[in-house]
LUMDRENKOL-522208 format. One record per residue: x, y, z of N, C-alpha, C, O in turn. Coordinates in steps of 0.1 Angstrom, whole numbers, padded with zeros to 4 digits, always signed. Layout:
BEGIN
XYZXYZXYZXYZ
...
***
This chain:
BEGIN
+1181-0666-0604+1189-0678-0600+1204-0675-0605+1206-0670-0615
+1213-0679-0596+1227-0678-0599+1234-0691-0597+1231-0698-0587
+1243-0694-0606+1248-0708-0606+1263-0707-0608+1268-0700-0616
+1270-0715-0600+1285-0716-0601+1288-0730-0605+1284-0740-0598
+1296-0732-0615+1300-0745-0620+1315-0747-0620+1320-0758-0621
+1322-0735-0620+1336-0735-0621+1342-0736-0606+1339-0728-0598
+1350-0747-0604+1356-0748-0591+1346-0755-0581+1350-0756-0569
+1335-0759-0586+1325-0765-0577+1311-0761-0580+1309-0751-0587
+1301-0769-0576+1287-0766-0579+1280-0760-0568+1280-0764-0557
+1273-0748-0571+1265-0741-0561+1254-0734-0569+1256-0728-0579
+1242-0734-0563+1231-0727-0568+1224-0719-0558+1223-0723-0546
+1221-0706-0561+1213-0698-0552+1200-0694-0560+1201-0690-0571
+1189-0695-0553+1176-0692-0558+1171-0680-0550+1167-0682-0538
+1171-0668-0555+1168-0656-0547+1178-0655-0536+1190-0655-0539
+1173-0653-0524+1183-0652-0513+1187-0665-0507+1196-0665-0498
+1182-0676-0512+1185-0689-0506+1196-0696-0514+1195-0697-0526
+1206-0701-0507+1217-0709-0513+1214-0723-0510+1213-0727-0499
+1214-0732-0520+1211-0746-0519+1223-0753-0513+1234-0752-0519
+1222-0761-0503+1232-0769-0497+1233-0782-0505+1224-0786-0511
+1245-0788-0505+1247-0801-0512+1237-0811-0507+1232-0819-0516
+1234-0812-0494+1225-0822-0489+1211-0821-0494+1203-0830-0493
+1208-0809-0499+1194-0807-0504+1191-0814-0517+1180-0816-0521
+1202-0817-0524+1201-0825-0537+1199-0840-0533+1209-0847-0533
+1187-0844-0529+1186-0857-0523+1188-0868-0533+1192-0879-0530
+1186-0865-0546+1189-0874-0557+1200-0869-0565+1200-0858-0570
+1211-0877-0566+1223-0873-0574+1220-0869-0588+1225-0860-0594
+1211-0877-0594+1207-0875-0608+1199-0862-0610+1199-0856-0621
+1192-0858-0599+1185-0845-0600+1195-0833-0602+1193-0824-0610
+1206-0834-0594+1217-0824-0596+1223-0825-0610+1226-0815-0616
+1225-0837-0614+1232-0839-0627+1223-0834-0638+1228-0828-0648
+1210-0835-0637+1200-0830-0647+1201-0815-0648+1202-0810-0659
+1201-0808-0637+1201-0794-0638+1215-0789-0642+1216-0779-0649
+1226-0796-0639+1239-0793-0644+1239-0794-0660+1244-0785-0666
+1233-0804-0665+1232-0806-0679+1225-0794-0686+1229-0788-0696
+1214-0789-0679+1206-0778-0685+1214-0765-0683+1212-0756-0692
+1221-0763-0673+1229-0751-0671+1240-0750-0682+1243-0739-0686
+1245-0761-0687+1255-0761-0697+1249-0762-0711+1257-0759-0721
+1237-0765-0713+1231-0766-0726+1228-0753-0732+1226-0743-0725
+1229-0752-0746+1226-0739-0752+1212-0734-0749+1202-0742-0750
+1211-0722-0745+1199-0715-0740+1192-0723-0729+1180-0721-0726
+1200-0732-0723+1195-0739-0711+1182-0748-0714+1173-0749-0706
+1183-0753-0727+1172-0762-0732+1178-0775-0737+1189-0775-0742
+1171-0786-0735+1175-0799-0740+1163-0808-0742+1154-0808-0735
+1164-0816-0753+1154-0825-0756+1154-0836-0745+1165-0841-0741
+1142-0841-0741+1142-0851-0730+1149-0864-0734+1155-0870-0725
+1149-0867-0747+1156-0880-0751+1171-0878-0750+1178-0888-0746
+1176-0866-0753+1190-0864-0751+1194-0865-0736+1205-0870-0733
+1186-0859-0728+1189-0860-0713+1189-0875-0709+1198-0879-0701
+1179-0882-0713+1179-0897-0709+1191-0904-0714+1196-0913-0707
+1195-0901-0727+1207-0908-0732+1219-0905-0725+1228-0913-0723
+1221-0892-0720+1233-0888-0713+1233-0894-0698+1243-0897-0693
+1221-0894-0692+1221-0898-0678+1219-0913-0676+1224-0918-0666
+1212-0919-0685+1209-0934-0684+1212-0941-0697+1203-0946-0703
+1224-0941-0702+1227-0946-0715+1225-0961-0716+1223-0966-0727
+1225-0968-0705+1224-0983-0706+1209-0988-0703+1207-1000-0704
+1200-0979-0701+1186-0983-0699+1178-0983-0711+1181-0975-0721
+1167-0991-0712+1158-0990-0723+1150-0977-0722+1149-0972-0711
+1144-0973-0733+1136-0960-0733+1126-0959-0722+1125-0948-0716
+1118-0969-0719+1108-0968-0710+1113-0966-0696+1109-0958-0688
+1123-0974-0692+1130-0972-0679+1136-0959-0677+1135-0953-0667
+1143-0954-0688+1149-0941-0687+1139-0930-0686+1141-0920-0679
+1127-0931-0693+1116-0921-0691+1111-0921-0677+1108-0910-0672
+1109-0933-0671+1104-0933-0657+1115-0926-0648+1111-0919-0639
+1127-0929-0650+1138-0923-0642+1138-0908-0644+1139-0900-0634
+1136-0903-0656+1135-0889-0659+1124-0882-0651+1125-0872-0645
+1112-0888-0652+1100-0883-0645+1103-0882-0630+1100-0872-0623
+1109-0892-0624+1112-0892-0610+1123-0882-0607+1122-0875-0597
+1133-0880-0616+1143-0871-0613+1138-0856-0614+1142-0848-0607
+1129-0854-0624+1123-0840-0625+1116-0836-0612+1117-0825-0608
+1109-0846-0606+1102-0843-0594+1111-0838-0583+1109-0828-0576
+1122-0846-0581+1132-0842-0571+1139-0829-0574+1142-0821-0565
+1142-0827-0587+1149-0814-0591+1140-0802-0588+1145-0792-0583
+1127-0803-0591+1118-0793-0588+1117-0790-0573+1116-0779-0568
+1116-0801-0565+1115-0799-0550+1128-0792-0545+1126-0783-0536
+1139-0796-0550+1151-0789-0545+1152-0774-0549+1156-0766-0541
+1147-0771-0561+1148-0757-0566+1136-0749-0560+1137-0737-0561
+1127-0756-0553+1117-0748-0546+1103-0748-0551+1095-0740-0547
+1099-0757-0560+1086-0758-0565+1081-0773-0565+1079-0779-0575
+1079-0779-0553+1077-0793-0552+1063-0797-0557+1061-0809-0561
+1053-0789-0556+1039-0793-0559+1034-0789-0573+1022-0792-0576
+1042-0783-0581+1038-0778-0594+1044-0787-0604+1056-0788-0605
+1036-0794-0612+1041-0804-0621+1047-0798-0634+1058-0802-0637
+1041-0789-0640+1046-0784-0653+1048-0769-0653+1052-0764-0663
+1044-0762-0643+1045-0747-0643+1055-0742-0633+1054-0730-0629
+1065-0750-0630+1076-0745-0622+1083-0733-0628+1086-0734-0640
+1086-0722-0621+1093-0711-0627+1107-0714-0631+1113-0707-0638
+1112-0725-0625+1126-0728-0627+1129-0739-0637+1138-0739-0645
+1121-0750-0636+1123-0762-0644+1110-0766-0651+1101-0770-0644
+1109-0764-0664+1097-0767-0671+1099-0777-0682+1110-0779-0687
+1088-0784-0685+1087-0793-0697+1078-0787-0707+1066-0786-0704
+1083-0783-0718+1075-0778-0729+1076-0787-0741+1086-0787-0748
+1065-0795-0743+1065-0805-0753+1076-0815-0750+1074-0822-0740
+1085-0817-0758+1096-0827-0756+1109-0820-0750+1119-0827-0749
+1108-0807-0748+1120-0800-0743+1119-0797-0728+1109-0794-0723
+1131-0799-0722+1133-0795-0708+1139-0781-0708+1149-0779-0716
+1134-0772-0700+1139-0758-0700+1142-0754-0685+1134-0756-0676
+1153-0747-0683+1156-0741-0671+1154-0726-0671+1160-0719-0680
+1147-0721-0662+1145-0706-0660+1141-0699-0673+1148-0689-0677
+1131-0704-0680+1127-0697-0693+1122-0683-0690+1123-0674-0699
+1116-0680-0678+1110-0667-0675+1116-0661-0662+1111-0651-0657
+1128-0667-0658+1134-0662-0646+1148-0658-0649+1155-0665-0656
+1153-0646-0645+1167-0642-0647+1177-0653-0642+1175-0657-0631
+1186-0656-0651+1196-0666-0647+1210-0662-0650+1213-0657-0661
+1219-0663-0641+1233-0660-0642+1241-0673-0640+1239-0679-0630
+1250-0676-0650+1258-0688-0649+1273-0684-0650+1276-0677-0660
+1281-0688-0641+1295-0683-0641+1303-0688-0654+1312-0681-0659
+1299-0699-0660+1305-0704-0672+1303-0694-0683+1312-0690-0691
+1291-0689-0685+1287-0680-0695+1294-0666-0692+1299-0660-0702
+1295-0662-0680+1301-0649-0677+1316-0650-0680+1322-0640-0685
+1322-0661-0677+1337-0663-0681+1339-0663-0696+1348-0656-0701
+1330-0670-0703+1332-0670-0718+1330-0656-0724+1337-0652-0733
+1320-0649-0719+1317-0635-0724+1329-0626-0720+1333-0618-0728
+1334-0628-0708+1346-0620-0704+1358-0622-0712+1366-0613-0716
+1360-0635-0716+1372-0639-0724+1370-0633-0738+1380-0628-0743
+1358-0633-0744+1356-0626-0756+1359-0611-0756+1365-0605-0764
+1354-0605-0745+1356-0591-0743+1370-0587-0741+1375-0577-0747
+1378-0596-0734+1392-0593-0732+1400-0593-0746+1408-0585-0748
+1397-0603-0754+1403-0604-0767+1399-0593-0776+1407-0589-0785
+1387-0588-0775+1383-0577-0783+1390-0564-0779+1394-0556-0787
+1391-0562-0765+1396-0550-0760+1412-0550-0761+1418-0540-0764
+1417-0562-0758+1432-0563-0758+1439-0555-0747+1451-0552-0750
+1433-0553-0736+1440-0545-0725+1441-0554-0713+1434-0564-0711
+1450-0550-0704+1453-0558-0692+1441-0560-0683+1439-0571-0678
+1434-0549-0681+1423-0550-0671+1413-0560-0675+1408-0567-0666
+1409-0560-0688+1398-0570-0692+1403-0584-0691+1396-0593-0688
+1416-0586-0694+1422-0599-0693+1422-0604-0678+1418-0615-0675
+1426-0595-0669+1426-0599-0655+1412-0602-0650+1410-0611-0642
+1402-0593-0654+1389-0595-0650+1383-0609-0655+1376-0616-0647
+1386-0613-0667+1382-0625-0672+1388-0637-0665+1381-0647-0661
+1401-0636-0662+1408-0647-0655+1403-0649-0641+1403-0660-0636
+1399-0638-0634+1394-0639-0621+1381-0646-0620+1377-0651-0609
+1374-0647-0631+1361-0654-0631+1363-0669-0632+1353-0677-0629
+1375-0674-0635+1377-0688-0636+1382-0693-0622+1393-0692-0618
+1372-0698-0615+1374-0702-0601+1380-0716-0600+1384-0720-0589
+1381-0723-0611+1386-0737-0611+1380-0745-0622+1372-0740-0629
+1384-0757-0623+1379-0765-0634+1364-0768-0633+1359-0768-0622
+1358-0770-0644+1343-0772-0644+1340-0785-0637+1344-0795-0641
+1331-0783-0627+1325-0795-0621+1335-0806-0617+1334-0817-0622
+1345-0802-0610+1355-0812-0607+1350-0824-0599+1356-0835-0600
+1338-0823-0593+1332-0834-0586+1326-0844-0596+1323-0855-0592
+1324-0840-0608+1319-0848-0619+1330-0851-0629+1327-0852-0641
+1342-0852-0625+1353-0853-0635+1353-0866-0643+1360-0867-0653
+1345-0876-0639+1345-0888-0646+1332-0889-0655+1330-0900-0661
+1324-0879-0655+1312-0879-0663+1315-0874-0677+1321-0864-0679
+1312-0883-0687+1315-0879-0701+1308-0867-0706+1314-0860-0714
+1296-0864-0701+1288-0853-0705+1295-0840-0702+1292-0829-0708
+1304-0840-0692+1310-0827-0687+1324-0826-0693+1330-0815-0692
+1330-0836-0698+1344-0836-0701+1348-0827-0712+1357-0819-0711
+1340-0827-0723+1344-0819-0735+1343-0804-0731+1352-0796-0734
+1332-0800-0724+1331-0786-0720+1342-0782-0710+1347-0771-0711
+1345-0791-0701+1356-0788-0691+1369-0785-0698+1376-0776-0695
+1372-0794-0708+1385-0792-0715+1385-0779-0723+1395-0772-0724
+1373-0775-0729+1372-0763-0737+1374-0751-0728+1381-0741-0732
+1368-0751-0716+1370-0739-0707+1384-0738-0702+1389-0727-0701
+1390-0750-0699+1404-0750-0694+1413-0744-0705+1422-0737-0702
+1410-0748-0717+1419-0743-0728+1417-0728-0730+1427-0722-0733
+1405-0723-0728+1403-0708-0729+1411-0701-0718+1418-0691-0720
+1411-0707-0706+1418-0701-0694+1433-0701-0697+1439-0691-0694
+1438-0712-0702+1452-0713-0705+1456-0703-0715+1467-0696-0714
+1448-0702-0726+1451-0693-0737+1451-0678-0732+1460-0671-0736
+1442-0675-0723+1441-0661-0718+1454-0658-0710+1459-0647-0711
+1459-0668-0702+1471-0665-0695+1483-0663-0704+1492-0655-0702
+1484-0671-0715+1495-0670-0724+1494-0656-0731+1504-0649-0732
+1482-0652-0735+1480-0639-0741+1483-0627-0731+1489-0617-0735
+1479-0629-0719+1482-0619-0709+1497-0617-0707+1502-0606-0706
+1504-0629-0706+1519-0628-0705+1525-0621-0717+1534-0613-0715
+1519-0623-0729+1524-0616-0741+1522-0601-0740+1531-0593-0744
+1510-0597-0735+1507-0583-0733+1517-0576-0724+1522-0565-0726
+1520-0583-0713+1529-0577-0703+1543-0576-0709+1550-0566-0707
+1547-0586-0717+1561-0586-0723+1562-0575-0733+1572-0568-0734
+1551-0572-0740+1551-0562-0750+1553-0548-0743+1559-0539-0749
+1548-0547-0731+1550-0534-0724+1563-0534-0716+1566-0524-0710
+1571-0544-0717+1584-0545-0710+1583-0548-0696+1592-0546-0688
+1571-0553-0691+1569-0557-0677+1571-0572-0676+1562-0580-0677
+1584-0576-0674+1587-0590-0675+1583-0597-0662+1579-0609-0662
+1583-0590-0650+1578-0597-0638+1564-0602-0638+1562-0613-0635
+1554-0593-0642+1541-0598-0643+1539-0609-0654+1530-0617-0652
+1547-0608-0664+1546-0618-0675+1550-0632-0669+1544-0642-0672
+1561-0632-0661+1565-0644-0655+1555-0649-0646+1552-0662-0646
+1548-0641-0638+1538-0645-0628+1526-0651-0636+1520-0661-0631
+1522-0646-0647+1511-0651-0655+1515-0666-0660+1506-0674-0659
+1527-0668-0664+1531-0681-0669+1532-0691-0657+1529-0703-0658
+1536-0686-0646+1537-0695-0634+1523-0699-0629+1521-0710-0625
+1514-0690-0630+1500-0693-0627+1494-0703-0637+1487-0712-0632
+1498-0702-0649+1494-0712-0659+1500-0726-0655+1492-0736-0656
+1512-0727-0651+1519-0739-0648+1513-0746-0635+1513-0758-0634
+1508-0737-0626+1501-0743-0615+1488-0751-0619+1484-0760-0612
+1483-0747-0630+1471-0753-0635+1474-0764-0645+1468-0775-0645
+1484-0762-0653+1488-0772-0663+1503-0774-0663+1511-0767-0670
+1508-0782-0654+1523-0784-0651+1530-0789-0664+1543-0786-0664
+1524-0795-0673+1531-0801-0685+1530-0792-0697+1532-0796-0708
+1526-0779-0695+1524-0770-0707+1538-0766-0711+1544-0757-0705
+1543-0771-0722+1556-0769-0726+1558-0754-0731+1569-0749-0728
+1548-0748-0737+1550-0735-0741+1552-0725-0730+1560-0715-0731
+1545-0728-0718+1547-0719-0707+1561-0721-0701+1567-0711-0697
+1566-0733-0700+1579-0736-0696+1590-0728-0704+1599-0722-0699
+1588-0729-0717+1597-0723-0727+1596-0707-0725+1606-0701-0725
+1584-0702-0723+1582-0688-0721+1589-0683-0709+1595-0673-0708
+1588-0691-0698+1595-0688-0686+1610-0688-0687+1617-0679-0682
+1615-0698-0694+1630-0699-0697+1634-0686-0704+1644-0680-0700
+1627-0682-0714+1631-0670-0722+1630-0657-0714+1639-0649-0714
+1619-0656-0706+1617-0644-0698+1628-0643-0687+1633-0632-0684
+1631-0655-0681+1642-0655-0670+1655-0650-0676+1663-0643-0670
+1658-0656-0688+1671-0652-0695+1671-0637-0698+1681-0631-0696
+1660-0632-0703+1659-0618-0706+1660-0609-0694+1664-0597-0695
+1656-0614-0682+1657-0607-0670+1670-0608-0663+1672-0602-0653
+1680-0615-0670+1693-0617-0664+1694-0628-0654+1704-0630-0647
+1683-0637-0653+1683-0648-0644+1686-0661-0652+1677-0669-0653
+1698-0662-0656+1702-0673-0665+1701-0686-0658+1696-0696-0663
+1705-0687-0645+1704-0700-0638+1690-0704-0636+1687-0716-0637
+1681-0695-0633+1666-0698-0632+1661-0703-0645+1652-0712-0645
+1665-0698-0656+1661-0703-0669+1665-0717-0671+1658-0725-0676
+1678-0721-0667+1683-0734-0669+1675-0744-0660+1673-0755-0663
+1672-0739-0648+1665-0748-0638+1651-0751-0644+1646-0762-0642
+1645-0741-0650+1631-0742-0656+1632-0753-0667+1622-0761-0668
+1642-0754-0675+1644-0764-0685+1644-0778-0679+1638-0787-0684
+1651-0779-0668+1652-0792-0661+1639-0796-0655+1635-0808-0656
+1631-0787-0651+1617-0790-0646+1609-0795-0658+1601-0804-0656
+1610-0788-0669+1603-0792-0681+1606-0807-0685+1598-0815-0687
+1619-0810-0684+1623-0823-0688+1617-0834-0678+1613-0844-0682
+1617-0830-0665+1612-0840-0655+1597-0842-0657+1592-0853-0656
+1590-0831-0660+1575-0832-0661+1572-0841-0674+1564-0850-0673
+1578-0838-0685+1575-0845-0697+1579-0860-0696+1572-0868-0701
+1590-0862-0690+1595-0876-0688+1585-0884-0679+1582-0895-0681
+1581-0877-0668+1573-0884-0658+1559-0886-0663+1553-0897-0660
+1553-0877-0671+1539-0878-0675+1537-0885-0689+1528-0892-0691
+1547-0882-0698+1545-0887-0711+1557-0896-0716+1556-0902-0727
+1568-0897-0709+1579-0904-0713+1586-0898-0725+1591-0906-0733
+1585-0885-0727+1591-0878-0738+1601-0868-0734+1603-0865-0722
+1608-0863-0744+1618-0852-0742+1612-0839-0747+1603-0839-0754
+1618-0827-0742+1613-0815-0748+1614-0814-0763+1623-0820-0769
+1605-0806-0769+1605-0804-0783+1618-0797-0788+1626-0792-0780
+1621-0798-0801+1633-0792-0806+1634-0778-0803+1645-0773-0801
+1623-0770-0804+1624-0756-0802+1628-0753-0787+1636-0744-0785
+1623-0761-0778+1627-0759-0764+1642-0762-0762+1649-0755-0754
+1647-0773-0769+1661-0776-0768+1670-0765-0773+1680-0762-0768
+1666-0760-0785+1673-0749-0791+1674-0737-0782+1684-0730-0781
+1662-0734-0776+1662-0723-0766+1672-0725-0755+1679-0716-0751
+1672-0737-0750+1681-0740-0739+1696-0738-0743+1704-0733-0736
+1699-0743-0755+1712-0741-0760+1716-0727-0762+1727-0723-0759
+1707-0718-0766+1709-0704-0768+1712-0698-0754+1721-0689-0753
+1705-0702-0744+1707-0696-0730+1720-0701-0725+1727-0692-0719
+1724-0713-0727+1737-0718-0722+1748-0711-0729+1758-0707-0722
+1746-0708-0742+1757-0701-0749+1757-0686-0747+1765-0679-0752
+1747-0681-0740+1746-0667-0737+1741-0658-0749+1745-0647-0750
+1734-0665-0758+1729-0657-0769+1716-0649-0767+1712-0642-0776
+1710-0650-0755+1699-0642-0751+1704-0631-0742+1706-0634-0730
+1706-0619-0747+1711-0608-0738+1700-0604-0729+1689-0602-0733
+1704-0601-0716+1694-0596-0707+1688-0583-0711+1695-0575-0717
+1675-0581-0709+1668-0569-0712+1663-0563-0700+1654-0569-0693
+1667-0551-0696+1662-0545-0683+1647-0543-0684+1641-0539-0694
+1640-0545-0673+1626-0543-0672+1623-0528-0672+1631-0520-0666
+1613-0524-0679+1610-0510-0681+1606-0504-0667+1597-0510-0660
+1612-0493-0664+1608-0486-0652+1602-0472-0655+1608-0465-0663
+1591-0469-0650+1584-0457-0653+1587-0446-0643+1585-0448-0631
+1593-0435-0648+1595-0423-0640+1583-0414-0640+1582-0405-0631
+1575-0415-0650+1563-0407-0652+1554-0413-0661+1555-0425-0665
+1544-0406-0666+1534-0411-0675+1541-0415-0688+1549-0408-0694
+1537-0427-0693+1543-0432-0706+1536-0425-0718+1523-0425-0718
+1543-0420-0727+1538-0413-0738+1530-0423-0747+1520-0419-0753
+1535-0435-0748+1528-0445-0757+1518-0453-0751+1513-0463-0757
+1514-0450-0738+1504-0459-0731+1490-0452-0732+1486-0445-0723
+1484-0454-0743+1470-0448-0745+1461-0455-0735+1451-0448-0730
+1463-0468-0732+1454-0475-0723+1454-0468-0709+1444-0466-0704
+1466-0465-0704+1467-0459-0691+1461-0445-0691+1455-0441-0682
+1464-0438-0702+1459-0424-0703+1443-0424-0703+1437-0416-0696
+1438-0432-0712+1423-0433-0713+1417-0438-0700+1407-0433-0695
+1424-0447-0693+1419-0452-0680+1419-0442-0670+1409-0441-0662
+1429-0433-0670+1429-0422-0660+1418-0412-0662+1412-0407-0653
+1414-0410-0675+1403-0401-0678+1390-0406-0673+1380-0399-0671
+1389-0420-0672+1376-0426-0669+1374-0428-0654+1364-0434-0651
+1382-0423-0646+1380-0424-0632+1386-0412-0624+1395-0406-0629
+1381-0410-0612+1386-0400-0604+1391-0406-0590+1390-0399-0580
+1396-0418-0591+1400-0425-0579+1412-0419-0573+1421-0415-0581
+1413-0417-0560+1425-0411-0554+1437-0420-0555+1436-0432-0556
+1448-0413-0556+1461-0420-0557+1464-0427-0543+1463-0420-0533
+1468-0440-0544+1471-0447-0531+1485-0442-0526+1495-0442-0533
+1485-0438-0513+1497-0433-0507+1506-0444-0502+1518-0442-0499
+1500-0455-0499+1508-0467-0494+1505-0479-0502+1495-0480-0509
+1513-0489-0501+1512-0501-0508+1500-0510-0502+1498-0509-0490
+1493-0517-0511+1482-0526-0507+1488-0540-0507+1491-0545-0517
+1488-0546-0495+1494-0559-0494+1484-0569-0488+1476-0566-0479
+1483-0581-0494+1474-0591-0490+1460-0590-0494+1457-0582-0504
+1451-0597-0488+1437-0597-0491+1433-0601-0505+1424-0597-0511
+1442-0610-0510+1440-0615-0524+1426-0622-0525+1420-0620-0535
+1423-0630-0515+1410-0637-0516+1398-0628-0517+1389-0630-0525
+1398-0617-0509+1387-0608-0509+1387-0600-0522+1376-0598-0528
+1399-0597-0528+1399-0590-0541+1393-0598-0552+1384-0593-0559
+1396-0611-0552+1391-0619-0563+1376-0622-0561+1368-0622-0570
+1372-0624-0548+1358-0626-0545+1349-0614-0549+1338-0616-0555
+1354-0602-0547+1346-0590-0551+1346-0589-0566+1335-0585-0571
+1357-0591-0573+1356-0590-0587+1347-0600-0593+1340-0597-0603
+1346-0612-0588+1336-0622-0593+1322-0618-0590+1313-0619-0598
+1320-0612-0578+1306-0608-0575+1302-0596-0584+1290-0596-0587
+1311-0588-0588+1308-0577-0597+1303-0582-0610+1296-0575-0618
+1307-0594-0614+1303-0599-0627+1289-0604-0627+1284-0607-0638
+1282-0604-0616+1268-0608-0616+1258-0599-0609+1247-0603-0605
+1262-0587-0606+1253-0578-0599+1255-0563-0604+1266-0560-0609
+1245-0555-0602+1246-0541-0605+1249-0533-0593+1254-0521-0594
+1248-0538-0581+1251-0531-0569+1257-0541-0559+1250-0551-0555
+1268-0537-0554+1275-0546-0544+1279-0537-0532+1285-0527-0534
+1275-0542-0520+1278-0534-0508+1288-0542-0500+1286-0554-0497
+1299-0536-0496+1308-0542-0487+1305-0537-0472+1304-0525-0470
+1304-0547-0464+1300-0544-0450+1311-0548-0440+1319-0557-0444
+1311-0542-0429+1321-0546-0419+1323-0535-0409+1317-0524-0410
+1330-0538-0398+1332-0528-0387+1340-0516-0392+1347-0517-0402
+1338-0505-0385+1346-0493-0389+1361-0495-0388+1366-0501-0378
+1368-0490-0398+1382-0492-0398+1388-0505-0403+1400-0508-0403
+1379-0514-0408+1383-0527-0413+1389-0526-0427+1394-0537-0432
+1388-0515-0434+1394-0514-0447+1385-0516-0459+1389-0519-0469
+1372-0513-0456+1362-0515-0467+1365-0505-0479+1365-0509-0490
+1367-0493-0476+1369-0483-0486+1382-0486-0494+1382-0485-0506
+1393-0489-0487+1405-0492-0494+1404-0504-0503+1409-0504-0514
+1397-0514-0498+1395-0526-0506+1387-0523-0519+1390-0528-0529
+1376-0515-0517+1368-0512-0528+1376-0503-0538+1374-0505-0550
+1384-0494-0533+1392-0486-0542+1402-0495-0550+1404-0492-0562
+1408-0505-0544+1417-0513-0551+1410-0521-0562+1416-0522-0573
+1399-0526-0559+1391-0533-0570+1387-0524-0581+1389-0527-0593
+1382-0512-0578+1378-0502-0588+1390-0498-0596+1389-0496-0609
+1402-0496-0590+1413-0491-0597+1418-0502-0607+1423-0499-0618
+1417-0515-0602+1422-0526-0611+1412-0528-0623+1417-0532-0633
+1399-0526-0621+1390-0529-0631+1384-0517-0639+1376-0519-0647
+1390-0505-0636+1384-0493-0643+1385-0495-0658+1376-0491-0665
+1396-0500-0663+1397-0502-0677+1388-0512-0683+1387-0513-0696
+1382-0521-0675+1374-0532-0680+1359-0527-0683+1351-0534-0689
+1356-0515-0678+1343-0509-0680+1344-0497-0689+1351-0488-0686
+1335-0497-0699+1336-0485-0708+1334-0472-0701+1340-0462-0706
+1326-0471-0691+1324-0459-0684+1334-0456-0673+1333-0446-0666
+1343-0465-0670+1353-0463-0660+1347-0465-0646+1336-0472-0644
+1353-0459-0636+1349-0460-0622+1350-0446-0616+1360-0439-0617
+1340-0441-0609+1339-0428-0603+1337-0429-0588+1328-0437-0584
+1344-0421-0580+1341-0421-0566+1333-0409-0563+1337-0398-0566
+1321-0411-0557+1312-0400-0553+1312-0398-0538+1322-0401-0531
+1301-0392-0534+1300-0389-0520+1299-0401-0511+1295-0412-0516
+1303-0400-0498+1302-0410-0488+1309-0423-0492+1305-0434-0488
+1319-0422-0500+1327-0434-0503+1321-0443-0514+1326-0454-0516
+1310-0439-0521+1304-0448-0531+1312-0448-0543+1318-0438-0547
+1313-0459-0550+1320-0461-0562+1311-0466-0573+1303-0475-0570
+1311-0460-0585+1302-0465-0595+1308-0463-0609+1318-0457-0610
+1302-0470-0619+1308-0468-0632+1304-0454-0637+1294-0448-0633
+1312-0449-0646+1310-0436-0651+1297-0435-0659+1293-0444-0665
+1291-0423-0659+1279-0421-0666+1280-0423-0681+1270-0426-0688
+1292-0421-0686+1293-0422-0701+1293-0436-0706+1293-0438-0718
+1294-0446-0697+1295-0460-0701+1281-0466-0703+1274-0469-0694
+1277-0468-0716+1264-0474-0719+1265-0489-0717+1255-0495-0713
+1276-0495-0719+1278-0510-0717+1283-0513-0703+1286-0504-0696
+1284-0526-0701+1290-0530-0688+1304-0535-0689+1311-0531-0699
+1308-0542-0679+1322-0547-0679+1323-0560-0685+1316-0563-0695
+1331-0569-0680+1334-0582-0687+1322-0591-0689+1322-0599-0698
+1312-0589-0680+1300-0598-0682+1288-0590-0687+1276-0593-0684
+1291-0579-0694+1280-0570-0700+1271-0564-0690+1259-0563-0693
+1276-0561-0678+1267-0555-0668+1275-0543-0662+1288-0544-0662
+1268-0533-0657+1275-0523-0649+1278-0527-0635+1274-0538-0632
+1285-0519-0628+1288-0523-0614+1290-0511-0605+1295-0501-0610
+1287-0512-0593+1290-0502-0583+1293-0509-0570+1287-0518-0566
+1303-0503-0564+1307-0508-0551+1304-0497-0541+1308-0486-0543
+1297-0500-0530+1294-0490-0520+1295-0496-0506+1293-0507-0504
+1299-0487-0497+1299-0491-0483+1289-0484-0475+1286-0472-0479
+1283-0489-0465+1273-0483-0457+1279-0469-0452+1291-0469-0449
+1271-0458-0450+1257-0459-0452+1253-0456-0467+1241-0455-0469
+1262-0456-0476+1259-0453-0490+1254-0465-0497+1260-0469-0508
+1244-0472-0492+1240-0485-0498+1226-0484-0504+1220-0494-0508
+1221-0472-0505+1207-0471-0511+1207-0464-0525+1197-0459-0529
+1219-0464-0531+1220-0458-0545+1212-0467-0554+1211-0479-0553
+1205-0461-0564+1198-0469-0574+1209-0475-0583+1220-0470-0585
+1206-0488-0587+1216-0495-0596+1218-0488-0609+1227-0492-0617
***
């Protein structure tokens, strides 16, 4: 079973993807969402009743739970089995999801990837983790109290990763990508004062003084409109420094050859034999992100399409971007197949290996 909770709710059971209309009872969907978010996907029945029917007496809530379990099992594909469903079981007083069936949940993959990124501290793992965040948790249930705390925690992790990624880029002297990371943050959190201040500073260091001043005005407008407040003292002082010209522009680092101090790039090159791209890769951002997310939940991924549609180039771009996120790197073998290096015992951001292959090289063992 595979479950998506970030950016919307979707469940696939084997080859079948459940449509929204198949959840005939809204509370049945809410029950399985609770279990997907619960530690080890287990929850006491009384806790579920309290979260789903807080205003009902225990007997009425228990009847509702029994009814809801029936519909949840029917939707997941086991309508006639009362207690031995492979997907949703009742063991004593505990409700359990997939106790004996492999289960992948995007929330867990994102949290594991975030931990891996902070442990590794390199750009590839940060980008891989951020690509797993498809949107806020269960936005269709944004008014449900049981989802609110987890939603805020995941959003906070996402925002923190973007701040840290911007910092990594700045340390390398790559101000352009650092700016883009903070702008991506502001698209998600328009009132994040730290991101506004970071953009002001980076624009000033890039020699774009006017853009830095405009960013301060945007900060003022957002804070005034949403909270009725002014920027903090630190932001005001930064603005004054920019106006006075006390932040000297710093040229962005330009590489003429391999950087001597970039161990990350050197090690990454050793871990793959991917060919050097002779032309720029433009567009197809949606496909790139979709492939990276898919690699987080499978050991073998096949890209299909008509001849000349760019399958190999797309696979190479993904592999090149994520090579550093896998301990074994990425290797290109015969017939266009791409796989992680044999030396990598562990997986990538979601603790799994990955291989991208295009037909006819789709029969490789995982």
